[in-house]
C-alpha positions as CSV (number, residue, x, y, z in Angstrom):
1,M,74.0,100.0,96.1
2,D,70.5,100.7,97.2
3,E,69.8,102.7,94.1
4,L,71.1,99.8,92.0
5,D,68.9,97.3,93.8
6,D,65.9,99.5,93.4
7,Q,66.5,99.8,89.7
8,L,67.0,96.1,89.3
9,K,63.8,95.3,91.1
10,Q,62.0,97.9,89.0
11,A,63.4,96.4,85.8
12,L,62.5,92.9,86.8
13,R,58.9,93.8,87.8
14,S,58.0,96.0,84.9
15,G,60.1,94.7,82.0
16,H,60.4,98.2,80.5
17,R,63.3,100.5,79.9
18,V,65.3,101.8,82.9
19,E,66.8,105.3,83.1
20,V,70.2,105.8,84.7
21,G,71.7,109.3,84.8
22,G,69.5,110.5,82.0
23,D,70.4,107.6,79.7
24,E,67.9,104.8,79.0
25,I,69.2,101.3,79.1
26,D,67.3,98.5,77.2
27,S,67.8,95.6,79.6
28,V,68.9,94.8,83.1
29,R,72.1,93.4,81.7
30,G,72.8,96.7,80.0
31,L,72.1,98.4,83.3
32,M,74.7,96.2,85.1
33,T,77.3,96.8,82.4
34,E,76.8,100.6,82.5
35,M,77.1,100.7,86.3
36,F,80.5,99.0,86.4
37,R,82.0,100.3,83.2
38,F,83.0,103.8,84.5
39,R,84.4,102.6,87.8
40,S,86.8,100.1,86.1
41,K,88.0,102.8,83.7
42,L,88.8,105.1,86.6
43,I,90.7,102.4,88.5
44,T,92.6,101.4,85.4
45,A,93.5,105.0,84.4
46,G,94.6,105.9,87.9
47,S,96.7,102.8,88.3
48,V,98.4,103.0,84.9
49,I,99.4,106.6,85.6
50,K,100.8,105.8,89.0
51,I,102.5,102.6,87.8
52,A,104.2,104.6,85.0
53,I,105.4,107.2,87.4
54,L,106.8,104.5,89.7
55,W,108.6,102.8,86.8
56,V,110.3,106.0,85.9
57,M,111.2,106.7,89.5
58,T,112.6,103.2,89.9
59,A,114.7,103.5,86.7
60,V,116.1,106.9,87.7
61,T,117.0,105.9,91.2
62,L,118.6,102.7,89.8
63,I,120.7,104.6,87.3
64,M,121.7,107.2,90.0
65,T,122.8,104.4,92.3
66,F,125.6,103.5,89.8
67,V,126.3,107.1,88.7
68,A,126.9,108.5,92.3
69,S,130.5,108.4,93.3
70,D,130.1,108.7,97.1
71,P,129.1,105.5,98.9
72,H,126.7,107.3,101.1
73,H,124.8,108.7,98.1
74,Q,124.9,105.3,96.4
75,F,123.2,103.8,99.5
76,L,120.6,106.6,99.6
77,W,119.8,106.1,95.8
78,A,119.7,102.3,96.3
79,F,117.3,102.7,99.2
80,G,115.1,105.0,97.1
81,C,115.1,102.4,94.3
82,L,114.1,99.7,96.8
83,I,111.2,101.8,98.2
84,S,110.1,102.6,94.7
85,A,110.1,99.0,93.6
86,I,108.2,97.9,96.6
87,S,105.6,100.6,96.0
88,L,105.3,99.5,92.4
89,G,104.6,95.9,93.5
90,I,102.0,97.0,96.1
91,L,100.2,99.3,93.6
92,W,100.2,96.5,91.0
93,Q,98.6,94.1,93.4
94,F,96.1,96.8,94.5
95,H,95.1,97.4,90.9
96,W,94.4,93.8,90.2
97,A,92.6,93.3,93.5
98,M,90.2,96.2,92.7
99,L,89.5,94.8,89.2
100,H,88.8,91.3,90.5
101,R,86.6,92.8,93.3
102,N,84.5,94.6,90.6
103,A,84.3,91.4,88.5
104,M,83.2,89.3,91.5
105,L,80.5,91.9,92.4
106,R,79.3,91.9,88.8
107,E,79.1,88.1,88.8
108,L,77.2,88.1,92.1
109,K,74.7,90.6,90.7
110,R,74.4,88.5,87.5
111,L,73.6,85.4,89.6
112,E,71.1,87.4,91.6
113,L,69.4,88.4,88.3
114,Q,69.3,84.8,87.1
115,I,67.7,83.7,90.3
116,A,65.1,86.5,90.1
117,G,64.4,85.5,86.5
118,L,63.9,81.8,87.5
119,L,61.6,82.8,90.4
120,R,59.6,85.0,88.0
121,Q,59.2,82.1,85.5
122,R,58.2,79.7,88.3
123,D,55.6,82.1,89.6
124,A,54.1,82.8,86.1
């Protein structure tokens, strides 16, 4: 975050292009978009893969609950289905919480940039 703050201050002071990871970005808004774009993609990709695996596990354990003939095995498959379904719900909530956290941080940084712009206009 310190690197981001330093780059924001540099961009607001100078008004010229800022370089991030070898790529030049035209504006502070472009800088903000670039900083959060990759993180959201990683969270989404990881969550979608894990959610798909848990859906398959839930479906398999649910089917095996009714296929098993022994009551003991039916109980074990049903318990596995319950654990898988609970894990699916927890992961779903985690995914949305992480995306909302990133969105809130992005909005706070945008507000910070607007305040800095207003202060710069007032001082000029």
